[in-house]
Phi, psi and omega in degrees: 000136181249197186260126175297136180196166178283158178296138174274175174303321178290322175299319179293315176303313176303309179310307185292322182294329184267346193298312181300327182286313188203088185296326183287319173300315181296311178294327178296319178292318180297311179303315185297327179289316174296324185272347183073026186263164176280152182288354178277351181289142180284168184302313180303314181291323176295311181294323178295335188264347184285140179281072186230159178306142182297329177291316174295313176310311187295321178291319178296317180299320181283355178061045176292121181303323177297317173298319180294319178297315178300319180288321175300314176302313178295317175300325179288317182284311189261337181069017181196183179277150182288000000 
């Protein structure tokens, strides 16, 4: 378990650089950083732990592209959860 923190500029750059190739892996790293969790947590565990609305959570778990894009946008702009 690490320390929860906002994403740094380099974290955001990595998220954006890796997003097109593998959105779930890129978002998983970013979520783990914001939550202070290990990078070995799986997608479902990270999404379950995130402070997000249940509707958004369900869309992320279903890997809905619009939900993934919205989360990437929020993490890019806010460097944390909305």
